[in-house]
N, C-alpha and C positions, 0 to 999 in steps of 0.2 A: 415377327412382331417385337420380340425382345431386342433385336438388332436395331430396329427403327426407333425404339424408345431410348436406346443408348445414344444414338445419333442426335436425337432431340435434346437429350440431357447435356451432351457435349456442346451443342450450339448454344444452349442456355447459359452454360458456364462461360463460354467465350463472350457472349453479349454482356454478361455481368461484369466481366473484366473490363470491357470497353466503357461501360457505364460508370463503373467505379473510377476508372482512369480519367474520364471526363469530369467527374465531380471533384476529384481530389488532386487533379494535376497541378493546380496553382499552389496549394499549400505544400505539396511534396517537394516541389522544385524551388519554392520561395526560401530565401535566406534571411534570418533575422540579423540586422546590423549589429556589430559589436565593435568595441573600441579597437582602433587600429586598422579597420577595414578601409579600403580605398575604392570608391565606386566611380566607374568611368564608362565610356561607350561600350567597352567589351563585356562588362558584367552587369550592367544596370538592369537587364531583364530579370535577374534574381531578386532585385530590390524594388521592383516597380510599385508594389503595394504600399510603400513607405513614402511615395511622392505623388503630388498631383500630376496630371498628364503633361502639363507644359514643362515641368521640371525634367521629365524623362526626355522630352524633345531637346532641351538644352544640354543634357548630359550626352545624348547621342550626337549632338552637333546639328546646327542649322546653317542655312546659307548666309546668314547675316551676322552671326557672332561666333566666337570660338566655342568649342565644347567645354562643358563644366566638369570639373573633377571634385567629388565630395569626399572629404576625409571624415571619419567617424570617431567620436570621443565618448567616454563614459557619460551617461546622463547624470546631471547634477541639478536636482530640483531646487528651486527657490520659490518664494511665495510673494503675495502682495504685502505691502507694509502692515505692521501690527495695527496701526491706527485705523486703516481701512478694514482689516479683518474684524476688529472690535465692533465697528458699525455693522458689518455683514452679519455677525453672530446675533445682533439684536433683531435681525429680520427673520431668523430661523423659525419656520412654521407659522408665521404671522401674516403672510401675504399670499394672495391668490390672483388669478387672471380671469377677467370677465369675458363675456362673449365678444366684446369689441376689442379684445387684446389690451385692455387697460389694467394696470396694477391696482388691485383692491386691498386697502389696508393703509396703515400709517407708515409711509416710507420716507426716510430722510437722506440716507447715504449708505455707501457700501454696496455690495452685491445684493439685490433684492431676493434672490433665490439661492441660498447656500445648498449645495448638493442637489441640483435640479432633477426632478423626476416627472413622469407622467402623472396626471394629464397635462396637456399643453407644454410638453417638454421643449419643443423647438422655440416657442415663444419665451419660455423662461430663460433658455440659453441666450436668446437675443436681447432680453432685457438686462441680463448680466453683462453682456457685451456692450450694450448702450451705456451702462453706468460703470464700466470697468475703471480701474484706477489709472489715472494719467497725471497725477499730481494736481494740486489745487490751482496752481498757476505757474507759468514759466515764461522766460524770455531767452531767445537765442540772439546773441549780440555779434556783431561786426566781423565777418559774416558768420552766422551760426550754422549754416548748412550750404552744401554745394549740390547742384543738380547737373547731371550729364545726360545728353540726349543724342541720338543718332537716327537719322532717317535713312531709308534703304539706299545704299550706295553713296551716302553723303559723309561729310566729316563729323567728328564728335564735337559738339558744342557744349558750353557750360554756362551756368549762371549761379549766383549766390545771393543770399539775402538774410533777413532777420525776421523774427516772429515775436509776437506778444500774444499770450493766451491766458485767459482768466475764466475759471469756473465760478459761477455765482451760486450754484447749488451743488449738492453732493460733495461738499468739502469735508475732509476728514482730519486735517492736520493743522491748517493755518487759520487762526482767528480772523474774522468771525466764522464759526462753523456750527451747523452744517450748511448755512446759507449766508451769503454776503448780500445785504440789501442793495437793490438797484432799481431805478425808476422804470426800466424797460421790461422787467420781469423775465430776465434771460436765464438760460441754463449755462451757456458759455458765450464768450465773444473771442474772436480770433482775427488778428490782422497780420498781414505779411507784406514786406517791402522788398522789392527786387533791386539789388545793388548794381548788377552788371549783366552782361549777356544780351540776348535779343530782346528781352522784356525789361531792360534797364529802366529804373524809376517807376515801374508800374506797381501799384499797391492794390490789395483787395482786402475787404473786411466782410466777415460773416457773423451774423447774430443768430443764435439758435435759442428759441424761447423755452422757458420752463415747461410750458404746456407742449407736450410732444406732438400734439395734433396741429399746432399752429405752424404755418409756413415760415421758413427762414427768411431773413432779410440779408441781401447781398449787394455790395457795392464794389466798383473798381475805379481806380484813377488811371486814365489813359494819358500819358505824357505828351503824345503827339497832338492831342486835342486840348491839353491843359484843362481837363474837365473830369469831374467825378460822375460816373454813370451808375444808375441803379440797375442791377441785373434782375432778370426774371428768375426768381428762386426755384420755380418748378422745373427749370431746364438744367438740373444738376448733372445730367448725363452728357453735357457738352464738355469738350477738352478744356483744360485749365492752362491759359497763358502759353500756348504752343507746346505743351507736353503731351505724352501719350496717355495721361490720366485725366479722368473727369472728376468732378467734385465727389460723386458717389463712390469713386474708387479709393478715396483716402482711407487709410487704416484697414484696407481690405473691403470695408463697406461703411459708408457714412451717409446712407440714405435716411430719409424720415421714416421712422419705424412703423407708423400707421399706414404708410403708402405701399406696403409690401406684404406678401404672404410668406410663411415660413414652414418648411417641412423638415423633420428630423430624419436624417439618413443613417444614423448610427455613430458609434465610436470608431476611431481609427488611430493607430499608432503612426506617427509621421516623423520623418527625419527633418529637422529644422535647425536654424541657427539661433540658439538661445544664449550663447555666451560669445557675442562678438567682442573681440579684443583689439582687432586692427582698426584704428581710427585715423582718418587722414589728417596730416599736418602739412603746413607749407613746406614745399620741397620734397614731399613724398612722391617718388617717381611712379609708384603704382597708381596713386590717385590723380597725379597730374595727367595720366593717360588712361583713366578708367574706361575700359572698353566692353563692359558687360553689366546688365542690370542685376545680376546675381553675384553675391559675394561668396567665393569659395576658397579664400585664403585661410579663414578660421575653420576649425572642425565643427561638424554638426552633431546632433544627438537626437535620440528618440524621446518624444513626449506624446502623451495621450491627447486626443482632440475630439471635439464634437464636429460632425459634418452636417451643415445646414444648407438646404436648397432654398434660395430666395427668388421669388417671382413678383413682378410688379403688378399692382392692381390696375394701373393705367394701361390700356391696350396700345397706346402710342409710344410707350417706353421702348427704347431700341434694343433692349436685351430680352431674350426669351427666359433666361434664368441666370443665376449666379450661384456658384458653389463657394461656401465659406468654411474654412477650417479654423475652429476656435479652440485655443488651448484650454484643456480641462483645468479648472481651478483658477487660472489667471484671467481667463476670458478675453485675452488678446488674440487677434488673428495672425497666423503666419503665412497663409496662402489664400488666394481666391482665384476663381476662373469665371469668366463671363462668356455667354453664348449669344449669338445674334438671333434675330427674329426667326430665321429658318432653322435654328437649332445647331448651327455650325459653331465650332470653337472660335473664339474671338481674342480675348485678352487673358494673360496670366499675370498675377500680382504676387509679389514676394515681399516679406518683411522680416527683419532680424531684430534681436533684442539682446540686452545684457543686464545683469543685476546692477542696479545703480543706487547710490546713497541718496536718500531723500532729504527734505528740509529739516526733518527731525532726527536725522542720523540713522533711520531705518533703511532697509533694502527693498527695492521694488523693481518690477520689470519695466525697463525703459526702451522704447523703440529706437534703434540705432540707424537703420537704413530701410529704404523701400525701393522696389524695382517694378516698373510697369512696362509691359510689352504688348503691343498690338501685333498679333501674328498675321493679320490680314495685310497690313501695310509694311510689316517688318520694321516698325518704328518703336524704339524703346527710350525710357527715361529712368534714370536711377537717382535717388536723393539720399544723401548721407550727411550726418552731423559731423562737425570738424573738431579736432583736438584743440585744447587750450582755449575753449570758448568760455566766456563769462556767463555760465548757465545759472540763472537766478530763479528759484521758486520759493525761497523763504522770505525774501524781501517784498516790499509792496511794489505794485505796478500801477502806474498812473492810468486810471480808467479813461482819462481824456484821450489817450492814444487809441482807444477802441470806439471812437465816435466818427461818423462819416465826414464831419467837417475837417478832420485832421488829414484825411487822404490828400496827397499831393503837396502837403507842406513839408518843410524840412524837419526831419525827425532826428532827435538826438538819442543815440543808443549807447 
């Protein structure tokens, strides 16, 4: 009897070892990134928890683009501009969220929920994301950005263009603030003109209203028709001008906030590109032949993120869910992943940033590049701002450039 009891005790010990091994295997073998580390296909398994799944695919190598190699640097935290943070502090403890996901209380500008906590944590993170700092207004001039795309097995194509962007509410630095009067009742207006490439001379314009429950207004000028067409604003999941991105993919997620549900999945430390220093200039061979949607020339660093799961309320929406990684404190997104209606992985979205001087001489997080990849069709698009651009956010922008009647006309930048 004693011998049988010993055998059972030994078996229980063995089972405990296996159970503990299963529970703790990931943390034991995981490696925390440190400055000087180089992450490649041979060792990425040790760092997987610091990347979204699509980045692991890129590091291991795919059939359609070269493998990515990530260099790690010391984390150097920067914040939103002081003027934005001052407005944020005014909101501390004063705002709540009602059952319809509306902000309750007197809100004007800044992040509505400093240091967001439960209840309604996911919704608070998303409202902070919706009202994140992006400057009060800006223009990218002649041409301000370049987009590179490649379809499976095809050549790399590119196009460039200009943008004008004005926020009419949530203004924190440029007078009038916090709101610039406008007859349309807009939150922001955004226009983009394509200078070359396959979509040459095509314009589009988006109006987003101050009322977040009101549908966007969208127009595009089609040069082959010589006509401005009104778009169906509910179809924001359609591809934009021949790219791998849809309108809702912009900035990681640019959907109408009331049209989706949000679930908080926890905090996660992520390796991301928050100090992009390499900016393309005319004659830069690397960017003349940019062959990847991910920038890995600059070193990456570890930042804390909120992970949010986003699902559409509309059953016809083509995604089953979107995962969005939002930088804690800055409220910008560095990564997003989308999944099709069957739950299969679909697209990976990457964004990089750099501390940038604002109109008032402060420093704020400015998005430097974006990469969109459709893994089902192996089609990618990368967009990056160019060096030496006349970037204006302190001067006035002619609001007439943000009216539908201007589309298709000769614009002076």
